[in-house]
C-alpha positions in Angstrom: 31.5 40.8 -82.2 33.7 38.0 -83.4 32.7 34.4 -83.9 34.2 31.2 -85.2 31.5 29.0 -86.7 32.2 25.3 -87.2 29.9 22.8 -88.9 29.8 19.8 -86.6 28.3 16.3 -86.4 28.4 16.7 -82.6 29.9 19.0 -80.0 29.9 19.3 -76.2 31.2 21.5 -73.5 32.1 20.4 -69.9 32.9 22.2 -66.7 34.6 20.3 -63.9 34.0 17.0 -65.8 30.3 17.5 -66.1 28.7 18.1 -69.5 26.7 21.3 -69.4 25.9 21.7 -73.1 25.8 19.5 -76.2 24.4 19.3 -79.7 24.2 16.8 -82.4 24.5 17.9 -86.1 24.7 21.6 -86.4 27.1 24.4 -85.4 29.7 25.0 -82.8 30.0 28.7 -82.3 32.8 30.4 -80.3 31.8 34.0 -79.7 33.6 37.1 -78.3 32.2 40.5 -77.6 34.6 43.3 -78.4 34.9 46.8 -76.9 32.2 49.0 -78.3 29.9 46.1 -79.3 26.2 46.4 -78.4 23.0 44.3 -78.7 22.8 45.5 -82.3 26.0 43.6 -83.3 24.8 40.6 -81.3 21.5 40.5 -83.0 23.0 41.0 -86.5 25.6 38.2 -85.8 22.9 35.8 -84.7 20.7 36.5 -87.8 23.7 36.1 -90.1 24.7 32.7 -88.5 21.2 31.4 -88.5 21.0 32.0 -92.3 24.6 31.1 -93.2 24.5 28.5 -96.0 27.2 26.1 -95.0 25.3 22.8 -95.2 25.1 20.7 -98.3 22.0 20.6 -100.4 20.9 17.6 -102.5 23.5 18.4 -105.1 26.3 18.5 -102.5 26.7 22.3 -102.7 26.9 24.4 -99.5 23.4 25.9 -100.0 21.5 25.2 -96.7 21.5 26.9 -93.3 21.3 25.4 -89.9 17.6 26.3 -89.9 17.1 24.4 -93.2 18.7 21.2 -91.9 17.0 21.5 -88.5 20.4 21.6 -86.7 21.3 23.0 -83.3 24.1 25.3 -82.1 26.4 25.1 -79.2 27.5 28.6 -78.2 30.6 29.1 -76.1 32.1 32.3 -74.9 35.7 32.7 -76.1 37.4 36.0 -75.1 40.7 34.8 -76.7 39.1 35.6 -80.1 40.1 39.2 -79.2 43.8 38.3 -79.3 46.1 41.0 -80.5 49.3 39.3 -81.8 50.9 42.2 -83.7 53.9 42.5 -81.4 55.7 40.2 -79.1 54.8 36.6 -78.5 52.2 37.0 -75.8 48.7 37.9 -77.1 47.0 40.9 -75.7 43.2 40.8 -74.9 42.5 44.5 -74.1 40.1 44.9 -77.1 37.7 42.3 -75.6 34.6 43.8 -73.9 34.7 44.2 -70.1 33.4 41.0 -68.4 30.0 42.3 -67.5 29.4 43.6 -71.0 30.9 40.4 -72.5 28.5 38.2 -70.4 25.5 40.3 -71.3 26.2 40.2 -75.1 27.1 36.5 -75.0 23.8 35.7 -73.4 22.0 38.1 -75.7 23.6 36.4 -78.7 22.5 33.0 -77.6 19.0 34.2 -77.0 18.9 35.9 -80.4 20.0 32.7 -82.1 17.3 30.8 -80.3 14.8 33.5 -81.3 15.8 32.8 -84.9 14.5 29.2 -84.4 17.9 27.5 -83.8 18.0 25.2 -80.7 20.9 26.4 -78.6 23.1 24.8 -76.0 25.6 27.0 -74.1 28.8 26.9 -72.2 29.3 28.8 -68.9 30.7 32.4 -69.2 34.1 32.9 -67.7 34.4 29.2 -66.7 37.3 26.9 -67.4 35.7 24.7 -70.1 36.6 21.7 -72.0 35.1 21.6 -75.5 35.0 18.6 -77.8 33.6 18.4 -81.3 33.7 16.6 -84.6 34.1 19.2 -87.3 32.1 18.2 -90.3 33.9 18.8 -93.6 35.8 20.4 -92.0 34.0 23.7 -92.4 35.2 26.6 -90.2 34.0 30.2 -90.9 35.4 33.3 -89.1 32.9 36.2 -88.7 33.6 39.7 -87.4 30.9 42.4 -87.3 33.5 45.1 -87.5 34.3 44.1 -91.0 30.7 44.4 -92.2 29.3 47.6 -93.6 27.6 49.6 -90.9 23.9 49.9 -91.5 
């Protein structure tokens, strides 16, 4: 699975002009299930993000997690994270998981993050969404479970 994690002071997602998810200080997470991904990758990604130390401690060093700072996470599905731009000018998205699998893993990821103790707001899978956020820092971290050692 792939994710873009952004440290935010606030974030919200709307569908058709109505806000369907929002958070104050915490994380904005764009997430994409890739072909071959399973609940194991989803669970591992959620655990990693919950413990990712990207918030400042008393000394100003990035040494605290979203759990440590009692932050929340807004999780939005983003199949375009699967973009293949190696040839031509039009990205290909064929490496993204099929929609039914993508939805299942997106929902599983959000539930696993919540199970870690992080309050979670979500977007709507496969909807045309408008996302707004205030990136804090800015801090933006890309994560890809394919690049992690298989264990």
